[in-house]
C-alpha positions as CSV (number, residue, x, y, z in Angstrom):
1,M,294.1,85.0,184.6
2,K,294.6,84.2,180.9
3,S,291.7,84.8,178.6
4,P,290.2,81.8,176.7
5,L,291.6,81.1,173.3
6,S,289.7,82.4,170.2
7,I,288.5,80.1,167.4
8,H,291.4,81.2,165.3
9,Q,293.8,80.4,168.1
10,K,292.2,77.0,168.7
11,V,292.4,76.0,165.0
12,S,296.0,77.1,165.0
13,L,296.7,75.0,168.1
14,L,295.1,72.0,166.6
15,A,297.1,72.3,163.4
16,A,300.3,72.6,165.4
17,C,299.5,69.6,167.5
18,V,298.7,67.6,164.4
19,F,302.1,68.6,162.9
20,T,303.9,67.7,166.1
21,L,302.3,64.2,166.0
22,I,302.4,63.5,162.3
23,A,305.8,64.8,161.3
24,P,307.8,62.4,163.5
25,I,305.7,59.5,162.5
26,L,306.2,60.2,158.7
27,G,309.9,60.7,159.4
28,Y,310.1,57.3,161.2
29,L,308.2,55.5,158.5
30,S,310.4,57.0,155.7
31,I,313.8,57.2,157.4
32,G,313.9,55.8,160.9
33,L,314.2,56.7,164.6
34,A,316.6,59.7,164.2
35,P,314.0,62.0,162.8
36,V,311.6,61.1,165.6
37,I,314.2,62.3,168.2
38,I,315.4,65.4,166.4
39,V,312.2,66.6,164.6
40,G,309.8,65.3,167.2
41,G,311.8,66.8,170.1
42,S,312.1,70.1,168.4
43,A,308.4,70.2,167.6
44,I,307.3,69.4,171.1
45,I,309.5,72.0,172.7
46,G,308.6,74.5,170.0
47,L,304.9,73.8,170.6
48,I,305.2,74.5,174.3
49,C,307.2,77.7,173.8
50,W,304.8,78.9,171.1
51,Y,301.7,78.1,173.2
52,T,303.0,80.2,176.1
53,T,304.2,83.1,174.0
54,Y,303.2,83.8,170.4
55,L,299.9,82.0,170.4
56,R,298.8,84.0,173.4
57,K,300.1,87.3,172.1
58,P,301.8,87.6,168.7
59,V,304.9,89.8,168.8
60,E,305.6,92.7,166.5
61,P,307.2,91.7,163.2
62,G,310.2,93.9,164.0
63,I,311.1,91.7,166.9
64,I,310.7,88.2,165.5
65,L,311.0,88.5,161.7
66,P,314.6,89.7,161.4
67,L,315.8,86.9,163.7
68,F,313.8,84.3,161.8
69,I,315.2,85.5,158.4
70,L,318.7,85.4,159.8
71,T,318.1,81.9,161.2
72,V,316.8,80.4,157.9
73,A,319.5,82.2,155.9
74,G,322.2,80.6,158.1
75,L,320.3,77.3,157.8
76,Q,320.4,77.4,154.0
77,I,324.2,78.1,154.0
78,H,324.5,75.2,156.5
79,I,322.5,72.9,154.2
80,V,324.9,73.7,151.3
81,E,327.8,72.4,153.4
82,E,325.8,69.3,154.4
83,Y,325.0,68.5,150.8
84,L,328.5,69.0,149.5
85,M,330.0,66.9,152.2
86,G,327.4,64.1,152.1
87,F,325.3,64.6,155.2
88,A,322.4,62.3,154.2
89,P,324.5,59.3,153.3
90,A,326.7,59.9,156.3
91,M,323.6,59.8,158.5
92,S,322.5,56.7,156.7
93,R,325.7,54.9,157.6
94,L,325.8,56.4,161.2
95,F,322.3,55.2,162.1
96,G,321.5,52.5,159.5
97,I,318.7,54.5,158.0
98,P,317.7,54.9,154.3
99,W,318.2,58.6,153.8
100,S,319.0,59.3,150.2
101,E,320.4,62.6,148.8
102,K,317.3,63.0,146.7
103,S,315.1,62.9,149.8
104,F,317.5,65.4,151.6
105,L,317.4,67.9,148.7
106,M,313.6,67.6,148.3
107,V,312.9,68.4,152.0
108,F,315.6,70.9,152.9
109,A,316.5,72.6,149.6
110,L,313.2,72.6,147.8
111,I,310.2,72.3,150.2
112,G,312.0,74.1,153.1
113,P,312.5,77.5,151.4
114,V,308.8,77.6,150.4
115,I,307.8,77.1,154.0
116,Y,310.3,79.7,155.2
117,T,309.0,82.2,152.7
118,L,305.4,81.7,153.7
119,T,306.3,81.8,157.4
120,S,308.0,85.1,156.9
121,L,304.9,86.5,155.4
122,G,302.8,85.0,158.2
123,L,305.0,86.6,160.9
124,Y,304.7,90.0,159.1
125,Y,300.9,89.7,159.5
126,K,301.0,88.1,162.9
127,V,299.5,84.8,161.8
128,Y,299.4,82.4,164.8
129,I,300.6,79.2,163.0
130,A,303.5,81.1,161.5
131,G,304.7,81.7,165.0
132,F,304.7,77.9,165.6
133,I,306.8,77.3,162.5
134,A,309.2,80.0,163.6
135,W,309.6,78.4,167.1
136,F,310.1,75.0,165.5
137,I,312.9,76.5,163.4
138,F,314.5,78.3,166.4
139,I,314.5,75.1,168.4
140,G,315.7,72.9,165.6
141,P,318.5,74.8,163.8
142,G,318.6,77.2,166.8
143,V,319.6,74.6,169.3
144,A,319.7,71.1,167.8
145,E,322.5,71.8,165.4
146,F,324.9,71.2,168.3
147,T,324.4,67.5,167.5
148,H,326.8,67.9,164.6
149,F,329.6,68.1,167.2
150,I,328.5,64.8,168.7
151,F,328.1,62.7,165.6
152,P,331.8,62.2,165.0
153,L,332.0,60.5,168.4
154,I,329.2,58.0,167.6
155,S,330.2,54.6,166.2
156,P,328.3,54.0,162.9
157,D,325.9,51.1,162.6
158,L,327.5,50.1,159.3
159,L,331.2,49.0,159.2
160,P,332.4,51.5,161.8
161,H,336.1,50.6,161.4
162,D,336.1,50.8,157.6
163,P,337.3,54.3,156.6
164,H,336.1,53.9,153.0
165,S,332.7,54.9,151.6
166,I,330.3,52.0,151.2
167,T,327.2,51.3,149.1
168,A,324.4,49.2,150.6
169,F,320.7,48.5,150.6
170,I,319.0,49.7,153.7
171,D,315.4,48.7,154.1
172,G,315.1,48.1,150.4
173,T,316.7,51.5,149.4
174,N,320.0,51.6,147.7
175,I,322.2,54.3,149.4
176,P,325.5,54.9,147.5
177,K,328.7,56.3,148.7
178,M,328.1,56.4,152.5
179,P,331.1,58.0,154.0
180,N,332.5,57.2,157.5
181,F,333.2,60.2,159.8
182,Y,333.8,58.2,163.0
183,F,336.6,60.0,164.8
184,K,338.2,56.8,166.1
185,T,338.4,55.4,162.6
186,T,339.3,58.5,160.5
187,G,341.4,60.5,163.1
188,H,339.6,63.6,161.9
189,Y,337.0,65.4,164.0
190,Y,334.4,66.4,161.5
191,F,330.8,65.6,160.3
192,P,329.0,67.2,157.4
193,G,327.6,70.5,158.4
194,M,329.8,71.0,161.5
195,W,331.7,74.0,160.1
196,T,328.5,76.1,159.5
197,A,326.3,74.7,162.3
198,V,326.7,77.9,164.3
199,L,325.3,80.1,161.6
200,P,321.6,79.2,162.3
201,M,322.4,78.6,166.0
202,I,323.4,82.1,166.8
203,P,320.2,84.0,165.6
204,G,318.1,81.0,166.6
205,C,319.3,81.2,170.2
206,M,319.0,85.0,170.2
207,A,315.4,84.6,169.2
208,I,314.7,82.1,171.9
209,Y,316.2,84.4,174.5
210,R,314.4,87.4,173.2
211,L,311.0,85.8,172.9
212,L,311.0,83.6,176.0
213,I,313.5,85.0,178.5
214,K,312.9,88.7,177.8
215,K,309.3,88.2,176.8
216,G,309.6,89.6,173.3
217,N,306.1,91.0,173.3
218,T,307.2,93.7,175.6
219,V,310.7,94.4,174.4
220,L,311.4,98.0,173.4
221,G,308.0,99.0,174.8
222,Q,306.2,97.7,171.7
223,K,302.7,96.3,172.1
224,S,301.1,93.7,169.8
225,D,297.5,93.2,169.3
226,I,295.7,89.8,169.0
227,H,293.4,89.4,166.0
């Protein structure tokens, strides 16, 4: 029988639930439906996995921290490719959403690394909420990056048969130079970020396997203590 959650655990659970609810809503209001599916889906799955593992019994930093750092390092390299090849405007054309490069850089290149750094510190000290953020990253870049291999097969909402970049106002936001990566139009099977998508996927999937399948809190005979 599982022991009842402590006050610290309950507060962390509440914070994780609020994030899981608010993040997709903010994404929907600022960009559109795509963030709700990707971000919201990753948050819900991450919340469930975190609740049944790390929240109940934080694992030793030596188990989770190296895999988390490798995942976010691969993610940052992946984001470089996405930025250079026009991921945000390509997504805007694909789904008809107002996702500017400025917004992309603000979230993934500026705010993201701050969160990753603080999460790493939290994992070192076995902070409950840090485990949730880690699970969210493992599920997102760890699994959801496979969508890059699906995007070239989806017909864009905006001028799918025009191979040239276009500039248009979407929901009042001017999105310039939106490229078309539709395979049937370009003849090239590619979407920004596809080449480096596996970099965060490999350590992310390894972390999921180790923490969930192998019950990372008992791997290598190490025991972790709840505080």
